[in-house]
N, C-alpha and C positions, 0 to 999 in steps of 0.2 A: 610470223612476224611482224611487227610495225616500226618503220624507223622514225624519230621524231626530231628532228631536227631543230637547234633551239628551243631542247626540251627542257633545260636547268633554269630558261628563265621562268619572267612571270607567267604567262597563257601556257605556252607548255608546257611546264611542270603539271599544272593545274589538270589540264588534258593527258598527262603522264600517268597521273593518280587516278583520274576518274576508267582510263583504259585499263589496269592495272587492276580498278574494283571488278569491272565488266570478264575479268578472264585471260585478256589478252599478255599475251608475249612481246615485251616493249624494249627496246633499242635506243638507246636515247644517244645524240650528236651533236656535242654545245663546246665551243671555242674559249666558254669562262670570260669572255669579254663582256657580259651583261650575267650571265648565269654564275648560281651558287651547285657545290657538291652537295649541301642538305637538301636539296629542291628536287631530288630525283626519285624520292619513294622507292629506295633502292632497286630500281632497273640499272640493265648493264650499261657503262656508259663507256664511253668510248671520245675525250678529249682532243678535238680537230675543228678542224676548219674545213668547211664546205666545198673551198675552191682548191681544197687539194684533192685530187682524183683521184694520189696513193690510198688516204684515208677510207674515203668513199670506198673505192673498190675494196681494201681489206674488207668493211663490215658487208658488203655481199659476198661478200666470197666467204667470209666466217660464219654469215645469220643468211637464211632466207627468208629474207625481203619481199611480201605481199602489197607491202603500200607506205605513201612513207607521209606523213603529218610535216609540211617547212612551216618551220617557226621564224630560222634563223634573219634574223632584217634587221636592218637600222630603221629608227620609227619618229625621228626626232623630227618634225613641222618645219623649225624656225630654223636646226643645225643645215637642213637638205638645200636651204637657200644659199646659206651661207655657204656649201661645200655639196654643190650638186654631184661632184665627180663621184665624191665618196660612196652617197646613195646607188648611184647608178652600177658603180664597181660592186657593193655589197648587193644590192636588191636585185637587179636585172643579169652580170655577168655571172655569176656565183651563181644564183640559180639555174640559169644555162649549163652549168658543169655539172653540178646535182644533177638533172634531168639527162645529159648526158648519160652519166654512169647508169642512172633509172635504165636508159635504151638499151645499154648491151648487157645485163642484166635480167632483161625484160619483166621489167617490175612496172605496170599499167595502170596505177592507181596512185595522185596526190590529191592531198588535199592543202590548198594553200591560202595563208592568211592576207588579205587582202585588207583594202581599209575604205570608209567613207572617202578618203581624201579624193579616189580617184573622183568624186563627181565634181569637186570645187565647189564656187558658189550656187548655192539650191535656184533652179527656176521654179521650184515648186518641193511645198511639202504638204507631209511626209515624203520622204524619197524613196522610191522602189526601183525595182530594178528596170525599166525602161527611160526611166531619167538621163539624159545626155550626163556623158560622159569627158568634166575639162578641169579636169586637175588645175590648182593655182601651185603649187607647190612643186619640187622634185622628188619631194616623199612621194605624192603620190602617182607624181609620174609614173617615177619606176614600178611601182605595186600594177598602172593599169598596162606598161608593155609588155609583163609575166602574163598579167589576162589575157593577151589578145597572142603571149606564146603557145598559152594554151593549148588555144583554139586550132593553131597552127601544130602543134604536135600532135592532137587526136587526128588531124585529118592525115597526118604524113607518118604517126609511127602508131596510133593505136595509144596513146598514153592519153589515159582519161583522170581529169582534176576537177573536181571542184574548189572555187575559190569564196571563201568567206569575208567578206566585206563587213569586217566588225566596225563600229560606231565606237565607242570611248567603253574602254574594259576595263572594270572594276573592281573593287573589292576583292576577298582572301575564302581561300577554304575554310567554310565553318568549324573544321574540326579545327583550327590554330594550329595548324603545324607548318601549310607553307603557305605566302602569300606575296606581297610588293616589295620588291626592296633593289631600286635600282641605285648607283651610283656615275652621273647625279640624278637625282630625282627632277621629272619631267611632267608627270601625271598631275592630276590640281586637286584631287580628292590624296593623296597623301603627303603633297605639300601641305595641303591644308592639317593634316592631321603631324604634323611636323610640328608646326606654330604652336597647336594645342599640345603638343610635347615640350614645348621648349626648345624647341633642337633648333626654331629658326628665330629670330628677331621679328620679321615680317613677314608677308608674304604681297605680290605685288599680282595687279589686277591687270591683266592687258588689254587697256581699254573700256572706255565706261562711255563710250560716243556712236555707239552700232545699234542699228537700227531694230533692236528688241525693246521691250516694255522697260527694263530696269540700264538695259545700256551695254551691257556685256554679252560676253555670245553666248550662245545657248547649244549646248552639245545633250545628246541621246548614250544614258547611262547603262550600261550592261554587264551583268556581272558574268567574273569571269569562266565558275564554273556551269553557268549556261551557255558560256561556246564552248567550251569541253563538250556540252552534253550536243552541241548541234554538230561537233566536230564526228563524234562514234555516229549518231545518226549518218551525216554525210560519209561513213568509211563503210555502213551497213548499204548507203543506197548505191557506190563504185561496185561493192559486190555483187549486186543484184542486177551490174547493167550499166546503172546509169550514164548516160552522156556526164561529157563537161557540159557545167553550168555554175552559173555565177548566186549569190543569195545576200541580201540584207541581213545583219546582225545587230537590233538594239532593241530596244525596250517602246517604241512608236509612242517617248514622251519627252517633252528639249528641258532642263533645268538652266537657268543663267548662273552662268558664277558666283554672284552674288547670293543667288538662291543655294547651293550646295556649300557657301560659305556659311550661311542659317543655319545647315539642315547638319553641319558638321558642331557647332557650338550647341545647338540642340541636344546633341548624343551623346557630345564629348562634355558638356557644362563648363564648358570656360566660353568668354569673348576672343576672337579672332582677329588679330593685327595685321590690319592692309591697309595697301597703298593702293591709286589709281596708278597706273602708269602709263607711256604710249602702247601702241597697239603692235600685235607681232607681226612680223612679216608671214603673207599667207594664210591667214585666219579667213573665212566666211563667218559672217555672223549667224546662221544660224544652222545646225545639221543635227536633222531626224529621220530615223528611218521609220520605215514600215519592213514587218517581218512578216507579213500575209505569205508572202510566195513560199517559203522554206516551213512555215505552220500546216497551207495546205498539200504540197507534196511531198516532204520528209517526216511529218508529223511535231514537229517542233514546239512546245511552249514551256515558255519561262518560268523557272520555279523562285526567281525573284523580281518579280513585276514592281517591286515597288523601290525607287532610290533611299530613301531613309533604309533598308532590309541592308541592300546592299553595302552602303557607308558603317554601318553599324559592323557588318563582317571585318569590314577594313580598320574602324575603329577596335577590334578585338586582337585584329592580327599585330597591330603596330604597338598596342598596351602590354602584347605580352614578348614581343621583339622588337625592343624601342630602338637597337640600332643593326635591325635586318640580321641577315644571319651570320652565326658565328665566323664564319668559313672567312670571312674580309678580317676576324685580327686576329 
């Protein structure tokens, strides 16, 4: 069985669905802070927090857990700058609590959701795995701490992990039954779509004076189902004895905030109302990945290489579910 922490959240739920499609037995642990009961694709679910070792031990006692896919984390760059304690407690301390129980029950495989934010301001693009890691914010720092813990846990306890450093996860499952629903929403594409649907009066673009062609931040957007695909490949690699490792996950192409706004306008057929605001603390100007390593070593290939196709799946989800999952209402 595979335990998916945060399996009712955005990326976790898409991984749960793909795991089940592959015939895997899946257990979800989620505290419902950001997750939704309707996102679990019918997997057996425990409601609780990874810091609660009583519930994690209960899960391991009641189920034969082979591996853990660990998504449960806080992910807002801006909030991490304002409240770093919250991020170090959630992303580092709680992960250690989870890994402690994994060791106790001899579960020796974990796939960890890391982030491009571990790199900080790029010294070169596209960013490969050799790029120095110097995070500019506590969110990135918290994820980098876990990456370092992973190496030590393999050396000391034989717990092997693969970290996938996401660039900008986006889109929704093409079948339209699960998608992105955060409260509050912090991701660019759904925020723009909310404005297109009339749910926001306007949106704010954080800075137009970066060293980029149009002055707005450039990011690499990767479809959430492609991330799920990478997790399945990482799980296969660990089962085959792969050592602890780290992979960047992006589409190797960058798009500015204004370019994403224009793409949503074309897909939705409406004009987006936006204003330029001040820069957001901790935001690098440009983040673009190279996914060459995971392509060569694990056989990964993106199914959604075009950002317009990714945005189209997000638009379809939000049109069908304008208020997100019904369990909020």
